[in-house]
SEPA-768477 format. One record per residue (C-alpha): residue in three letters; x negated, z negated, y. Coordinates in steps of 0.05 Angstrom, whole numbers, plus 5000, padded with zeros to 4 digits. Each point is the difference from the previous one (the first is absolute). Layout:
REM SEPA-768477
resn/c1/c3/c2
Ala/X/Z/Y .
...
END
This chain:
REM SEPA-768477
resn/c1/c3/c2
Met/5001/5002/5008 .
Thr/4965/5016/5070 .
Pro/4993/4946/5031 .
Arg/5036/4992/5060 .
Arg/4988/4991/5075 .
Ile/5040/4949/5043 .
Ala/4992/4999/5072 .
Phe/5045/4949/5044 .
Val/4992/5018/5069 .
Gly/5053/4994/5063 .
Pro/4976/5010/5072 .
Thr/4928/4997/4990 .
Leu/4991/5069/4979 .
Pro/5060/5054/5016 .
Ala/5023/5033/4947 .
Gln/4977/5068/5031 .
Gln/4933/4970/4985 .
Arg/5002/4979/4936 .
Pro/4958/5037/4942 .
Ala/5037/5035/4942 .
Gly/4984/4965/4940 .
Phe/5036/4928/5002 .
Glu/5066/4984/4988 .
Tyr/5016/4962/5067 .
Arg/5047/4941/5005 .
Pro/5016/4948/5057 .
Pro/4961/4951/5032 .
Val/4985/4952/4933 .
Arg/5045/4936/4995 .
His/5001/4948/4937 .
Gly/5018/5030/4930 .
Asp/4997/5067/5015 .
Leu/4922/5001/4964 .
Phe/5041/4967/4924 .
Asp/5075/5059/5027 .
Leu/4940/5056/4996 .
Cys/4987/4975/4923 .
Leu/4924/5033/5013 .
Arg/4951/5010/4939 .
Pro/4932/4990/4986 .
Gly/4967/5045/5042 .
Asp/5046/5019/5054 .
Gln/4978/5002/5073 .
Val/5028/4953/5055 .
Leu/4986/5009/5074 .
Ile/5037/4939/5050 .
Val/4985/5023/5080 .
Asp/5069/4960/5019 .
Gly/5048/4946/4985 .
Val/5054/4959/5017 .
Tyr/4993/4924/5017 .
Gln/5053/4980/5046 .
His/5066/5031/4983 .
Phe/4982/5005/4912 .
Ala/4967/4962/4967 .
Pro/4923/5010/4990 .
Ile/4962/5038/4960 .
Arg/4972/4937/4963 .
His/4923/4994/4971 .
Lys/5020/4976/4935 .
Glu/5038/5078/4995 .
Ile/4942/5030/5024 .
Leu/4954/4968/4939 .
Ala/5052/5008/4952 .
Gln/4980/5076/5005 .
Leu/4927/4986/5005 .
Ala/5004/4966/4938 .
Arg/5040/5069/4962 .
Gly/4951/5041/5025 .
Val/5039/5027/5057 .
His/4947/5027/5063 .
Val/5028/4965/5063 .
Ala/4976/5014/5064 .
Gly/5004/4981/5070 .
Thr/4992/5021/5079 .
Ala/5016/5003/5063 .
Ser/5056/4941/5005 .
Leu/5039/4964/4949 .
Gly/4951/5030/4955 .
Ala/4933/4986/5037 .
Leu/5016/4918/4996 .
Arg/5023/5009/4927 .
Ala/4939/5027/4975 .
Ala/4946/4962/5044 .
Glu/5049/4942/4959 .
Leu/4997/5015/4942 .
Ala/4928/5048/4994 .
Gly/4967/4947/4940 .
Phe/5056/5018/4965 .
Gly/4991/5071/4994 .
Met/5048/5028/5055 .
Gln/4964/5048/5047 .
Gly/4995/5004/5070 .
Leu/5000/5064/5053 .
Gly/4983/4999/5073 .
Gln/4973/4987/5056 .
Val/5067/4939/5004 .
Tyr/4974/4981/4927 .
Gly/4930/4988/5027 .
Gln/5016/4954/5047 .
Ala/5049/4954/4965 .
Arg/4946/5007/4939 .
Ala/4950/4976/5056 .
Gly/5057/4944/5024 .
Arg/5006/5022/5075 .
Leu/5088/5022/4977 .
Thr/5027/4946/4967 .
Ala/5067/5003/5027 .
Asp/5064/5047/4970 .
Ala/5028/5001/5071 .
Asp/4930/5032/5027 .
Val/5018/5060/4951 .
Ala/5072/5005/5012 .
Val/5051/5038/5041 .
Leu/5073/5008/5021 .
His/5027/5068/4978 .
Thr/5056/5040/4978 .
Asp/5023/4999/4920 .
Asp/4969/5045/4953 .
Ser/5062/5036/4992 .
Ala/4987/5023/5067 .
Gly/4924/5022/4990 .
Ala/4982/4939/5012 .
Arg/4981/4998/5086 .
Arg/4959/4946/5017 .
Leu/5027/4970/5066 .
Thr/4941/4955/5016 .
Glu/4926/5005/5000 .
Ala/4959/4946/4950 .
Met/4954/4960/5023 .
Val/4946/5020/4953 .
Cys/5006/5066/5026 .
Val/4999/4981/5079 .
Arg/4932/4962/4990 .
His/4974/5061/4965 .
Ala/5028/5043/5056 .
Leu/4967/4950/5052 .
Thr/4933/5008/4958 .
Glu/4995/5069/5006 .
Leu/5011/5008/5079 .
Leu/4944/4948/5000 .
Glu/4948/5048/4957 .
Ala/5034/5052/5047 .
Arg/4989/4964/5070 .
Gln/5068/5024/5017 .
Leu/5009/4908/5013 .
Asp/4951/4946/5021 .
Thr/5012/4932/4964 .
His/5031/4969/5049 .
Gln/5066/5055/4984 .
Ala/4991/4997/4926 .
Ser/5000/4916/4999 .
Arg/5060/5004/5044 .
Leu/5041/5059/4964 .
Glu/4981/4968/4932 .
Gln/5042/4935/5030 .
Ala/5044/5029/5023 .
Ala/5027/5035/4932 .
Ala/4993/4935/4972 .
Arg/5044/4963/5053 .
Leu/5064/5051/4955 .
His/5036/4981/4942 .
Phe/4971/5064/4952 .
Thr/5079/5015/4998 .
Glu/4985/5004/5087 .
Arg/4952/5054/4993 .
Ser/5013/5049/5029 .
Ala/4979/5062/5053 .
Thr/5046/4967/5049 .
Gly/4974/4936/4975 .
Leu/4936/4996/5005 .
Arg/5010/5044/5065 .
His/5039/4943/5038 .
Glu/4951/4940/4961 .
Ala/4937/5043/5033 .
Gly/5027/4977/5070 .
Pro/4943/5023/5043 .
Asp/4951/5035/4935 .
Arg/5073/5050/4999 .
Asp/4962/5061/5014 .
Ala/4938/4978/4950 .
Met/5064/4985/4953 .
His/5016/5062/5003 .
Leu/4930/5026/4982 .
Leu/5000/4960/4931 .
Leu/5082/5026/4989 .
Asp/4960/5075/5013 .
His/4943/4985/4951 .
Leu/5050/4967/4943 .
Gln/5037/5065/5011 .
Arg/4940/5067/4999 .
His/4963/4959/4953 .
Gly/5041/4970/4956 .
Asp/5003/4930/4989 .
Ile/4949/4958/4946 .
Lys/5053/4987/4939 .
Thr/5029/5077/5000 .
Arg/4927/5026/4991 .
Asp/4978/4947/4949 .
Ala/5067/5020/4963 .
Arg/5006/5084/5006 .
Asp/4915/4985/4977 .
Ala/5015/4952/4936 .
Leu/5049/5056/4981 .
His/4959/5056/5004 .
Thr/4941/4963/4971 .
Leu/5051/4979/4944 .
Ala/5021/5070/4992 .
Ala/4933/5030/4988 .
Arg/4978/4944/4951 .
Pro/5016/5014/4924 .
Val/5048/4950/4980 .
Pro/4957/4954/4957 .
Pro/5006/4956/4940 .
Pro/5031/4941/4990 .
Ser/4972/4950/5023 .
His/4973/4929/4973 .
Ala/5051/4941/5012 .
Pro/4974/4953/5039 .
Gly/5026/4945/4940 .
Pro/5057/4989/4953 .
Ala/5063/5020/5041 .
Asp/5033/4934/4989 .
Asn/4959/4978/5049 .
Trp/5029/5045/5053 .
Thr/5070/4991/4981 .
Ser/5051/4977/5036 .
Ser/5091/4978/4980 .
Tyr/4999/5072/5045 .
Gly/4945/5032/4960 .
Arg/5037/4979/4931 .
Gln/5059/5014/5012 .
Trp/4993/5073/5026 .
Asp/4952/5002/4932 .
Phe/5067/4973/4959 .
Glu/5057/5042/5038 .
His/4955/5069/4986 .
Arg/4962/4984/4929 .
Pro/5032/5036/4939 .
Leu/5038/4965/4945 .
Lys/4952/5031/4968 .
Pro/4948/5062/5001 .
Gly/5032/5053/5019 .
Ser/5064/4969/5003 .
Ala/5051/5029/5062 .
Val/5031/4938/4997 .
Gly/4955/4931/5047 .
Ala/4980/4941/4977 .
Arg/5042/4971/5052 .
Leu/5065/5036/4992 .
Ala/4997/4986/4929 .
Leu/5007/4914/5011 .
Ala/5051/5019/5054 .
Cys/5033/5037/4941 .
Gln/5003/4941/4961 .
Gln/5012/4949/5057 .
Leu/5062/5040/5017 .
Phe/5044/5013/4938 .
Ala/4967/4960/4948 .
Thr/5053/4948/4985 .
Asp/4949/4935/4979 .
Phe/4944/5025/5048 .
Pro/5013/4935/5035 .
Asp/4980/4966/4938 .
Arg/4936/5045/4997 .
His/4974/4978/5074 .
Arg/5010/4934/4982 .
Ala/4956/5007/4951 .
Tyr/4955/5033/5040 .
Ala/5003/4954/5048 .
Leu/4976/4944/4943 .
Arg/4937/5036/4987 .
Met/4982/5015/5068 .
Ala/5020/4939/5028 .
Ala/4959/4951/4944 .
Ala/4935/5048/5008 .
Thr/4997/4980/5076 .
Thr/5015/4935/4996 .
Arg/4957/4994/4932 .
Thr/5069/4947/4983 .
Thr/5039/5005/4935 .
Gly/5062/4984/4981 .
Thr/5070/5003/5048 .
Ala/5026/5038/5055 .
Gly/5008/4930/5037 .
Arg/4923/4990/4983 .
Leu/4976/5065/5029 .
Leu/5045/4994/5058 .
Gly/4966/4920/5016 .
Ala/4929/5032/4983 .
Ala/5002/5051/5049 .
Gly/5025/4954/5052 .
Phe/5068/4995/4990 .
Ala/5056/4947/4979 .
Pro/5028/5023/4950 .
Ala/5089/5010/5004 .
Thr/5035/4942/5028 .
Arg/5071/5028/5003 .
Pro/5007/5053/4947 .
His/5058/5023/5045 .
Ala/4964/5016/5066 .
Arg/5002/5065/5020 .
Leu/4935/5031/4978 .
Ala/5002/4962/4929 .
Arg/5077/5005/4984 .
Gly/5018/5048/4938 .
Thr/5031/5071/5004 .
Glu/5020/5039/4936 .
Ala/4932/5031/4969 .
Thr/4979/4929/5017 .
Ala/5055/4945/4970 .
His/4956/4972/4944 .
Trp/4934/4992/5044 .
Thr/4979/4933/5036 .
Ala/5000/4986/5068 .
Asp/4918/5007/5005 .
Glu/5000/5070/4966 .
Arg/5046/5019/5045 .
Leu/4955/4988/5054 .
Leu/4933/5016/4969 .
Ala/5030/5069/4982 .
Arg/5031/5014/5078 .
Thr/4945/4978/5034 .
Phe/4933/5024/4946 .
Arg/4948/5036/5050 .
Leu/4921/5027/4970 .
Pro/4960/4972/5065 .
Pro/4992/5008/5038 .
Gly/5076/4989/5008 .
Arg/5028/5075/5021 .
Leu/5021/5044/4925 .
Val/5022/4963/4948 .
Tyr/4983/5074/4951 .
Gln/4925/5038/5007 .
Asp/5013/5024/4932 .
Leu/5046/5016/4939 .
Pro/4994/4926/4959 .
Ala/5017/4998/4934 .
Glu/5054/4965/5008 .
Ala/5041/5062/5032 .
Val/4990/5044/4940 .
Ala/5002/4953/4941 .
Gly/5034/5037/4948 .
Thr/4989/5065/5018 .
Thr/4955/5057/5009 .
Leu/4978/5033/5058 .
Asp/5022/5064/4979 .
Glu/5072/4968/4987 .
Leu/4994/4968/5077 .
Glu/4979/5063/5020 .
Gln/5058/5032/4972 .
Arg/5045/4953/5027 .
Cys/4970/5008/5075 .
Leu/4998/5075/4979 .
Arg/5081/5000/4993 .
Leu/5021/4950/5036 .
Leu/4959/5022/5072 .
Leu/5030/5058/5056 .
Pro/4997/5065/4974 .
Pro/4943/5040/5050 .
Gly/5022/5016/5062 .
Ala/5071/4954/5003 .
Gln/5017/4960/5062 .
Ala/4993/4919/4988 .
Pro/5062/4962/5002 .
Pro/5010/4961/5074 .
Thr/4970/4930/4993 .
Ala/5059/4959/5012 .
Arg/5040/5040/4934 .
Arg/4927/4985/4969 .
His/5012/4921/5024 .
Thr/5075/5005/4966 .
Leu/4976/5027/4937 .
Leu/4951/4953/4978 .
Ser/5033/4938/5026 .
Arg/5046/5028/4946 .
Leu/4969/5020/4947 .
Trp/4963/4928/5008 .
Gln/5070/4964/5000 .
Ala/4982/4967/5075 .
Gly/5065/4957/5018 .
Ser/4977/4997/5068 .
Glu/4940/5026/5051 .
His/4959/4933/4985 .
Asp/5006/5021/4928 .
Tyr/4983/5076/5017 .
Arg/4931/4975/5026 .
Leu/4990/4932/4952 .
Cys/5015/5070/4940 .
Ala/4939/5044/5038 .
Leu/4963/4933/5004 .
Glu/5002/4988/4917 .
Arg/4985/5069/4994 .
Gly/4924/5004/5028 .
Phe/5019/5036/5072 .
Arg/4984/4969/5072 .
Asp/5072/5008/5025 .
Thr/5064/5044/4991 .
Ala/4969/5046/5046 .
Glu/4939/5012/4952 .
Ala/5043/5009/4933 .
Ala/5051/5055/5047 .
Arg/4936/5044/5015 .
Leu/4983/5007/4942 .
Ala/5060/5013/4972 .
Gly/5012/5061/5042 .
Ala/4955/5031/4945 .
Phe/5051/4992/4941 .
Asp/5061/5047/4993 .
Leu/5068/4967/5031 .
Thr/5041/5031/4951 .
Leu/4962/4968/4941 .
Ile/4998/4934/5035 .
Ala/5075/5002/5005 .
Arg/5013/5012/4930 .
Leu/4963/4940/4983 .
Leu/5037/4967/5036 .
Arg/5065/5022/4951 .
Glu/4959/5001/4940 .
Pro/5002/4926/4964 .
Ala/4940/4955/5001 .
Ala/4975/5011/4928 .
Ala/4994/5079/5015 .
Arg/4950/4994/5055 .
END
């Protein structure tokens, strides 16, 4: 399979200046690298990234790709900062902005930040980055078009503005009596291009002209760099078995949603995992106590009361199963456990999923309809019981259950409701 070349570029480099040979994507945000399902040998260049209105790309997300043998480079903007921070772990840095960051002269995200239009509108830059202002002032000083006092006052004027206010108009206004000198600075940026644009253009041309190298050596075991988000993305994109069209997470969801005995399976899983975490054996009450929680003192408390599927459980078992999370506390499942597939083979589970999945191109039922069907399927007598049913099946909440249910055939779900329980 031919390695992919992907570049995350936004306002730093206009589309007409981007060389061929790359799959261009808008500024990177958290989760984008996991979404791409990258393979060893693929090449990623990060130029632009978001960090204010969306979650920024995490360092561990980049480290996870490096550990898999993906080549990740950064330049010009947020990519240059991340490359400087992760240079010791295998991320490649390119350009002068990267050099400044690596030398410690550039440390703040705000120094490379700009306000820009939405990427669908061409990601037009509306303000100037502080790193570009400083670099342009250096060039003007070297050309003796400004003296050191003028350059210092212009830098201070630009630094007083928030990056969202550092427009041409804002800079001229802030310059005061140095307005003519500020006009010279802005004209220089317009005619010669800013350093971020130059770095991005040079990095793309450099990588485009260079053969894609073989997969890099991982800096260490991939587990060193995984986070709960990384494990979640891996699980959701991992096939049930080699070559399977069904994902492991979807196969688990099929069991969680439709297996009538899944609450019991989930209880067994939670008991096993809690014992491994606390190094304590015994009842659910002992496990809760070892984890720092008081055992249930009120069997009919809202989170401990029974449902149709858990009437035979103890209150402690209900509390443990409904609140269980893997360390550090976000995920319930990060793999398909033995309890979920007990009594069946992977081939049988795969066929069941394929039978229940929506046909290709079919539209998922509305979310409200999914909630209604799941509530009926699980025989929840109230809205609160429905929430308890979702928790005791290993979902983080009813929203996660409804989201995963959207992959399955509404007609078949309705048919399940009409069939006797023994036939399911």
